C-alpha positions in Angstrom: 197.9 -4.2 65.6 198.2 -1.3 68.0 195.9 -1.2 71.0 194.9 1.2 73.7 193.9 1.0 77.4 190.2 1.8 76.6 190.1 -1.1 74.2 191.6 -3.5 76.8 189.3 -2.3 79.6 186.2 -3.3 77.6 187.4 -6.8 76.8 185.8 -9.9 78.3 188.3 -11.8 80.5 189.6 -15.1 79.1 191.5 -15.9 82.3 188.9 -15.3 84.9 188.7 -14.6 88.6 188.6 -17.4 91.2 192.0 -18.9 90.6 194.3 -19.5 93.6 197.4 -17.6 92.5 199.1 -15.4 95.1 197.9 -11.8 95.4 200.1 -9.8 93.0 201.5 -12.9 91.1 203.4 -11.9 88.0 202.2 -15.0 86.1 198.5 -14.0 86.5 199.3 -10.5 85.1 201.1 -12.1 82.1 198.4 -14.6 81.3 195.8 -11.8 81.1 198.1 -9.8 78.8 198.6 -12.9 76.7 194.9 -13.2 76.0 194.6 -9.5 75.2 197.3 -10.1 72.5 195.5 -13.2 71.2 192.1 -11.4 70.9 193.5 -8.3 69.3 195.5 -10.4 66.8 192.3 -12.3 65.8 193.9 -15.7 66.7 192.2 -18.6 68.3 194.6 -20.4 70.7 194.7 -24.0 72.0 196.9 -24.4 75.1 198.9 -27.2 76.8 200.0 -26.2 80.3 202.9 -28.0 82.0 202.5 -28.7 85.7 203.6 -25.8 87.8 202.3 -22.7 89.6 200.0 -21.6 86.8 198.4 -25.0 86.3 197.9 -26.0 90.0 196.3 -22.6 90.9 194.0 -22.3 87.8 192.5 -25.7 87.5 191.5 -26.9 91.0 188.8 -29.5 90.3 186.0 -29.0 89.4 186.8 -25.4 88.5 188.9 -23.7 85.8 190.0 -20.2 85.2 190.5 -20.8 81.5 187.9 -19.9 78.8 189.9 -21.4 75.9 190.7 -25.0 75.0 193.2 -26.0 77.7 195.1 -29.2 78.5 197.0 -30.0 81.6 200.0 -32.3 81.0 203.0 -33.4 82.9 205.9 -31.2 84.1 208.1 -32.2 81.2 206.0 -32.7 78.1 203.8 -29.7 77.3 205.7 -29.1 74.0 205.3 -32.7 72.9 201.6 -32.7 73.9 200.8 -29.5 71.9 202.8 -30.9 69.0 200.4 -33.9 68.9 197.4 -31.6 69.1 198.7 -29.5 66.3 199.3 -32.5 64.0 195.8 -34.0 64.8 194.2 -30.6 63.9 195.9 -30.4 60.5 195.2 -34.1 59.8 191.5 -33.5 60.5 191.5 -30.4 58.3 193.2 -32.4 55.5 190.4 -35.0 55.7 187.7 -32.4 55.6 186.5 -33.0 59.1 187.4 -29.5 60.2 186.1 -27.0 57.7 186.5 -23.5 59.2 189.3 -21.2 58.3 189.9 -19.6 61.7 193.5 -18.5 62.5 194.7 -21.0 65.1 197.9 -21.1 67.0 198.9 -24.0 69.3 200.5 -22.8 72.5 202.5 -24.6 75.2 203.2 -22.8 78.4 205.4 -23.7 81.4 207.5 -22.2 84.1 211.3 -22.1 84.2 211.5 -25.5 85.8 209.5 -27.0 83.0 211.2 -24.9 80.3 214.8 -24.6 81.3 215.3 -28.0 82.9 212.7 -30.8 83.1 211.1 -30.1 79.7 214.1 -28.8 77.7 214.4 -32.0 75.6 210.7 -31.9 74.7 210.9 -28.2 73.9 214.0 -28.7 71.7 212.3 -31.4 69.8 209.1 -29.4 69.2 211.1 -26.4 68.0 213.3 -28.4 65.7 210.4 -30.2 64.1 208.8 -26.9 63.1 205.3 -27.2 64.5 203.0 -24.2 64.2 203.3 -23.5 67.9 204.2 -20.8 70.4 206.1 -21.8 73.4 205.9 -19.5 76.4 208.3 -19.8 79.3 207.0 -17.8 82.3 210.2 -17.3 84.3 210.0 -16.8 88.0 213.5 -18.1 88.4 213.0 -21.1 90.6 210.7 -24.1 91.3 208.2 -21.9 93.1 205.3 -24.3 93.1 207.2 -26.9 95.2 209.1 -24.6 97.6 211.5 -22.2 96.0 214.2 -24.7 94.8 216.9 -23.5 92.4 216.5 -24.0 88.7 219.0 -23.3 85.9 217.1 -20.0 85.5 217.8 -18.9 89.1 220.3 -16.0 89.0 223.8 -16.0 90.4 224.0 -15.8 94.3 220.2 -16.0 94.8 219.2 -17.6 98.1 216.9 -20.7 97.6 215.9 -23.7 99.6 218.2 -26.0 97.7 221.0 -23.5 97.3 221.0 -21.4 100.5 223.3 -18.5 100.9 225.7 -19.5 103.7 229.3 -19.0 104.9 230.8 -21.7 102.7 228.6 -21.5 99.6 227.0 -18.1 98.6 223.7 -19.4 97.2 223.6 -20.5 93.6 227.1 -20.2 92.2 226.2 -20.7 88.5 224.9 -18.1 86.1 221.5 -18.3 84.5 221.0 -20.6 81.5 220.4 -18.5 78.3 217.2 -20.2 77.1 216.5 -17.4 74.7 219.8 -18.1 72.8 219.0 -21.9 72.9 215.6 -21.3 71.3 217.0 -19.1 68.6 219.7 -21.7 67.9 216.9 -24.0 66.6 216.5 -21.7 63.6 213.0 -20.6 64.5 211.5 -17.6 62.8 210.7 -15.6 65.9 211.6 -15.2 69.6 211.3 -12.4 72.1 211.8 -11.5 75.7 209.0 -9.6 77.5 208.2 -8.0 80.8 204.8 -7.5 82.4 205.5 -3.8 83.2 205.9 -3.0 79.5 202.5 -4.3 78.5 202.4 -2.6 75.1 205.8 -4.1 74.1 204.7 -7.5 75.5 201.3 -7.5 73.7 202.9 -6.5 70.3 205.5 -9.2 70.6 202.9 -11.9 71.4 200.8 -10.7 68.5 203.8 -11.4 66.3 204.5 -14.8 67.9 200.9 -15.9 67.4 200.6 -14.8 63.7 203.9 -15.9 62.4 203.7 -19.4 60.9 205.9 -22.0 62.5 207.5 -22.4 65.9 207.9 -19.2 68.0 209.2 -18.5 71.5 208.4 -16.0 74.3 210.4 -15.7 77.5 208.6 -13.6 80.1 209.9 -12.4 83.4 207.2 -13.0 86.0 208.1 -12.0 89.6 207.1 -14.4 92.4 205.9 -12.8 95.6 206.9 -15.5 98.1 209.9 -17.0 96.2 211.5 -13.6 95.7 210.6 -12.4 99.1 208.9 -9.2 98.2 205.7 -7.3 98.9 202.6 -8.4 97.1 202.1 -5.0 95.5 205.6 -4.9 94.0 205.6 -7.4 91.2 205.0 -5.0 88.4 207.4 -2.4 89.9 210.1 -5.0 90.2 209.6 -6.1 86.6 210.1 -2.5 85.6 213.3 -2.3 87.7 214.6 -5.5 86.1 214.7 -3.8 82.7 215.7 -0.4 83.9 218.8 -1.9 85.6 219.7 -4.1 82.6 218.9 -7.3 84.4 216.2 -8.2 81.9 216.9 -6.7 78.4 214.0 -6.6 76.0 215.0 -8.1 72.6 213.4 -9.7 69.5 214.8 -12.2 67.0 212.9 -12.3 63.7 214.1 -14.2 60.6 217.8 -13.9 61.5 217.7 -10.3 62.7 218.0 -9.2 66.4 216.0 -6.1 67.4 216.5 -3.9 70.5 213.2 -2.8 72.1 212.6 0.9 72.5 211.4 0.1 76.0 215.0 -0.5 77.1 216.5 2.3 79.1 218.9 4.9 77.6 221.0 4.7 80.8 221.0 1.9 83.3 220.0 2.4 86.9 221.9 0.8 89.8 221.3 -2.9 90.0 220.5 -2.4 93.7 217.1 -1.0 92.7 216.2 -4.4 91.5 217.9 -6.4 94.2 217.0 -4.5 97.4 213.3 -5.2 97.6 213.9 -9.0 97.4 214.8 -11.1 100.4 216.5 -13.7 98.2 219.3 -11.2 97.6 219.5 -9.8 101.2 222.8 -11.6 101.9 224.3 -10.8 98.5 223.8 -7.1 99.2 226.0 -7.4 102.3 228.9 -8.8 100.3 230.5 -6.1 98.1 232.8 -8.5 96.3 230.0 -10.9 95.2 227.7 -8.0 94.5 230.3 -6.6 92.0 230.5 -10.0 90.3 226.7 -10.1 90.0 226.7 -6.6 88.6 229.4 -7.6 86.0 227.4 -10.7 85.0 224.3 -8.5 84.3 226.4 -6.0 82.3 228.0 -8.7 80.2 224.6 -10.2 79.3 223.2 -6.8 78.6 226.1 -5.8 76.3 226.0 -9.1 74.6 222.4 -8.5 73.4 223.1 -4.9 72.6 225.8 -6.0 70.3 223.7 -8.7 68.7 221.0 -6.0 68.0 223.6 -3.7 66.5 223.2 -1.1 69.2 226.2 1.1 70.1 
């Protein structure tokens, strides 16, 4: 299902202008790429959206940026809600009340707060039950909608409003939760990490996630302009740097096999190229000892996934 830029340029938008997302928001870029993947895969999608940045900026009453069936639900229950929609759809098909044979995938989407923390129980239940659904976690690494509070996706030593970097406590002192590994542990057939800079890799992975039967999982890095403290034109550039420095490795898990994306770099660039443009890491960059610990945490995670993928 390969695509090219000319093909994309001629497509009608399914996530349309007029939303209230910040200029340069990584989530908006991701959602547009998601719909390109759905269209080129020939799959109809039905979406449940957890409360968060994406929901509040795209559905300000009486307007909506969505051209597909879309449901706003609570912060914590998008996976449960889409599970019910999926079951209702197949029940109606079994009764002959839905007669078409369109390819349909049921999609729940939420930020890291909804995915890593508040909605983790709901997500776990939906994956374990085996619904024909895709869960998308758009990860901007904090509760950005409510004021940049830390989440369990927030990286080590990041400066947030609820874990400020001070003299006594250097920001968030815990490492990121590995939600990708947690999703894979449910025995699902497919999971992948993606990055908005590598659009071709992202689209091909979402095409797979939409066409594979059963529960699938996508974890996307989506830079946040105000929460990360960066220029509005830098979201895609920073997403690129995240993978080039090893901070965000691109991997797949398919039917028990891990795969290393060709988009990963042959040689890692200095982690400072990812950190320096972000105000949330300004104080970390002034502390050589903590910076080295951060660097080692990144390397450990990168090497862990290289090993799982069988890459020397």
